[in-house]
C-alpha positions as YAML, in Angstrom:
chain: A
units: angstrom
residues:
- id: 1
  name: MET
  ca: [1.82, -35.60, -2.90]
- id: 2
  name: GLN
  ca: [3.02, -34.51, 0.54]
- id: 3
  name: ASN
  ca: [5.70, -32.18, -0.92]
- id: 4
  name: ASP
  ca: [3.18, -30.46, -3.18]
- id: 5
  name: MET
  ca: [0.90, -29.67, -0.25]
- id: 6
  name: SER
  ca: [3.70, -28.45, 2.04]
- id: 7
  name: GLY
  ca: [5.02, -26.18, -0.72]
- id: 8
  name: ALA
  ca: [1.60, -24.61, -1.17]
- id: 9
  name: VAL
  ca: [1.17, -24.08, 2.56]
- id: 10
  name: GLY
  ca: [4.66, -22.58, 2.82]
- id: 11
  name: GLY
  ca: [3.92, -20.22, -0.06]
- id: 12
  name: LEU
  ca: [0.66, -19.15, 1.57]
- id: 13
  name: ILE
  ca: [2.42, -18.47, 4.86]
- id: 14
  name: ILE
  ca: [5.04, -16.34, 3.09]
- id: 15
  name: LEU
  ca: [2.30, -14.41, 1.25]
- id: 16
  name: VAL
  ca: [0.46, -13.69, 4.51]
- id: 17
  name: LEU
  ca: [3.67, -12.59, 6.25]
- id: 18
  name: LEU
  ca: [4.59, -10.34, 3.33]
- id: 19
  name: PHE
  ca: [1.13, -8.76, 3.41]
- id: 20
  name: VAL
  ca: [1.39, -8.11, 7.16]
- id: 21
  name: ILE
  ca: [4.93, -6.71, 6.94]
- id: 22
  name: VAL
  ca: [4.32, -4.44, 3.93]
- id: 23
  name: GLY
  ca: [0.56, -4.28, 3.32]
- id: 24
  name: VAL
  ca: [-0.59, -3.12, 6.75]
- id: 25
  name: PRO
  ca: [1.78, -0.12, 6.92]
- id: 26
  name: LEU
  ca: [0.93, 0.71, 3.30]
- id: 27
  name: MET
  ca: [-2.78, 0.76, 4.22]
- id: 28
  name: GLN
  ca: [-2.01, 3.27, 6.99]
- id: 29
  name: ILE
  ca: [-0.02, 5.48, 4.61]
- id: 30
  name: LEU
  ca: [-2.84, 5.40, 2.05]
- id: 31
  name: HIS
  ca: [-5.41, 6.28, 4.71]
- id: 32
  name: ARG
  ca: [-3.35, 9.16, 6.13]
- id: 33
  name: THR
  ca: [-2.82, 10.66, 2.69]
- id: 34
  name: GLY
  ca: [-6.54, 10.59, 1.93]
- id: 35
  name: PHE
  ca: [-6.78, 7.49, -0.26]
- id: 36
  name: SER
  ca: [-8.85, 4.38, 0.28]
- id: 37
  name: ARG
  ca: [-7.09, 1.49, 2.01]
- id: 38
  name: ALA
  ca: [-8.48, -0.79, -0.70]
- id: 39
  name: TRP
  ca: [-5.78, 0.50, -3.07]
- id: 40
  name: VAL
  ca: [-3.35, -1.82, -1.26]
- id: 41
  name: LEU
  ca: [-4.87, -4.70, -3.24]
- id: 42
  name: LEU
  ca: [-3.16, -3.35, -6.37]
- id: 43
  name: TRP
  ca: [0.16, -3.90, -4.64]
- id: 44
  name: LEU
  ca: [-0.49, -7.65, -4.65]
- id: 45
  name: VAL
  ca: [-0.32, -7.74, -8.47]
- id: 46
  name: PRO
  ca: [3.44, -7.64, -9.15]
- id: 47
  name: VAL
  ca: [3.80, -5.21, -12.10]
- id: 48
  name: VAL
  ca: [0.66, -3.22, -11.30]
- id: 49
  name: GLY
  ca: [1.91, -2.58, -7.76]
- id: 50
  name: LEU
  ca: [5.17, -1.13, -9.02]
- id: 51
  name: VAL
  ca: [3.40, 1.10, -11.56]
- id: 52
  name: PHE
  ca: [0.98, 2.23, -8.82]
- id: 53
  name: LEU
  ca: [3.91, 3.18, -6.58]
- id: 54
  name: TRP
  ca: [5.37, 5.46, -9.27]
- id: 55
  name: ILE
  ca: [2.01, 7.04, -10.06]
- id: 56
  name: TYR
  ca: [1.21, 7.50, -6.37]
- id: 57
  name: ALA
  ca: [4.54, 9.20, -5.73]
- id: 58
  name: PHE
  ca: [3.90, 11.98, -8.26]
- id: 59
  name: ILE
  ca: [0.15, 12.65, -8.28]
- id: 60
  name: ARG
  ca: [-1.48, 15.40, -6.23]
- id: 61
  name: TRP
  ca: [-2.58, 13.93, -2.91]
- id: 62
  name: PRO
  ca: [-6.08, 14.75, -1.62]
- id: 63
  name: VAL
  ca: [-4.62, 16.34, 1.54]
- id: 64
  name: GLU
  ca: [-2.49, 18.82, -0.44]
- id: 65
  name: GLY
  ca: [-3.60, 22.36, -1.09]
- id: 66
  name: ASP
  ca: [-3.36, 24.20, -4.40]
- id: 67
  name: ASP
  ca: [0.24, 25.15, -3.66]
- id: 68
  name: GLY
  ca: [1.28, 21.52, -3.12]
- id: 69
  name: VAL
  ca: [1.62, 21.96, 0.64]
- id: 70
  name: GLY
  ca: [-0.52, 20.09, 3.12]
- id: 71
  name: GLU
  ca: [-3.59, 21.84, 4.53]
- id: 72
  name: GLY
  ca: [-2.74, 20.94, 8.12]
- id: 73
  name: LYS
  ca: [-4.01, 17.38, 8.26]
- id: 74
  name: ALA
  ca: [-0.79, 15.78, 7.06]
- id: 75
  name: THR
  ca: [1.68, 18.46, 8.19]
- id: 76
  name: GLY
  ca: [0.75, 18.40, 11.85]
- id: 77
  name: SER
  ca: [-0.25, 22.09, 12.13]
- id: 78
  name: ARG
  ca: [-3.43, 22.88, 14.00]
...
């Protein structure tokens, strides 16, 4: 019984560390590109997170203009 409990606690610790290492920066990237930080929850579902990454890489971001170039918010121009 002791090994079952320690394995669960170890898995939970690894999950929390993984979320902090990858999830927190991903939330910042989503926020800076104009998306809700809540989208990071999709990353926690293994296959859905990978599909989301591919979709996210090729869709038009809310901070882009009609020509595909940032409107100043993401490019650093004032």
